[in-house]
N, C-alpha and C positions, 0 to 999 in steps of 0.2 A: 504494500500500500504506500509506503514512504517513497519507494522508487517511482511509482506512477505519479504521485504528487510532485516530486522533484522534477521529473521529465516534463510534466504539464506546465509548471512554473517556468522552467527554462525555455520551453517552446513559446510560451506567451511573451516572455521578455525578448527573445530573439526576434519575434515577429514585430514587436514595437520598434526595433532598431533596424529592421530590414528596409533597405532603400527601395523606393518605388521606381518602376520603369517610366522614365519621363519622355514624352514625345519631343522630337527635335524642334518643332514649331507648332503653334496653335494660334488661330485668330478668330475673333468672334465678338459677341456683345455681352456685357455685364449689366444687368438691370437691378436697380435698387440702390444699395449703398446708404448714404445719408438721407435719401429722400426717395419716395416711390415715384417722384416726378423726374427722375434722372436716369441716365444711361451712360455707358462707357464703351468705346471701341477698345478692345483688349487684345494684346499680343503677348504671347509667352514664348520664350526662347529657352530650350533645354540646355543645361550646362552639366552634362553627366547625369548624376542622380538628383541634381538640384535644378532650379530654373530661375529666370528673371521674368517678371511680369511688368509690362509697360501699358498704361491705360490713359486714354484721352477721354475726359468726361465732361458732361454738361447737364444742366438741370435747373430746377428752381420751383417756385410756387408764386402765389400772388404777391409775396413780400420780398422776394429776392431771386436773383439768377446767378449762375456761376459757370465757369469753364476752368478746367484744371488738368494737370498732368500728374500721374502717380507712377512711382517705381517701387516694386516690392521684390525682395529676394525670398525664394521659397526653399525650405528643406522639405523633402517629400518622403513619406513612408507608406508602404503597402500594408493594407489590412487583410484583404483577400484579393484574389485575382480581379483586376479591374477597379477595385475600390481602394482609394488612397486618402490620406490626410496630409495636410501641409501647414506649415507655420513659418513666419519670417518677418524681418524688419523692413521698413520702407519709409518713404517720404513723399510729400505732395506739394505742389505749388499751384496756386490758382488765382483767378481774378473774380471778385465777388461784387455784385451790384445790389445794394439794399434800397428798397423803395423808401422814399422820404428820409434817406440817410446818406452816409458816406460810403463811397466805393472803396475797396481796399484790396491789396495784394496779400494773400495768405500763404504762409509757409508752415507746413505741418510735418511731424514725425510720428511714427506709430508702428503698426504691424498688421498682419493679416493671419487669420486661422480659418481653415475650412476643410470640407470633405468634397471629394470628386469621384465621379464614376467615368472611367475611360472605356467607351464602347468599342475601342479597337480590339479589346479582348473577345468581342463578339463579331468582329469583321467590319464594323462601321467606324469611319473616321470622325467621331464626335466625342467631345469631352464636356460633361455636364458637372457643374460645381455649385456648391452653396457655401458661402463664407461670410465672415465679418471682418471689418477693417477699422478697428479703433484708432483714432488719430488725435493728437494734441496740437492745436494751432499755436505756434511760437510767435507768429507775427501776423497781426491783422485782427482776428476776432477775439476781442478781450471780454465780451459779454458772455459768450458760450465757447470757451476755448477747447473743450473736449467734445468730440462727436464720434459716432459710430453708427453702423447700420448693417443689416443683413442684405446680401445680394445673391442673385441667381445668375449664373453665366452659362452660355452655350457657345462652344468654340469648335471650329473645324480644325482637325489635326493634319499635319503634313510633314 
């Protein structure tokens, strides 16, 4: 019984540290983030078992509008075939227009954590992910300097 428990714990720990197979390139759209009224054109570049994500986003509501660039580095781990999780640091720079207020340039740092399913394991070149990107605005938004949101992304892999 002790051997089975030991082997099970070892296998679980190994799977947590097993690197995911990362696609060389992926491009698509990421919806949501800080606001449901926003979207991003998202590009991912594989770097071995890690990757770099670059996003150009826009969005807003009746009180503000924004355009921004984000860059995030991901460490990737495989859970089961096709299902991965990732986490990593990043930064963002953007231009924000506030209704009846001051426009400003925002510079933020933070990170991203998420789950993805790579349909390449089933023969389709699609990557579907759900993630969160908490960011802290260092320059610009002093009223609400911390923001985050959940986003859904669909990307074509190549």
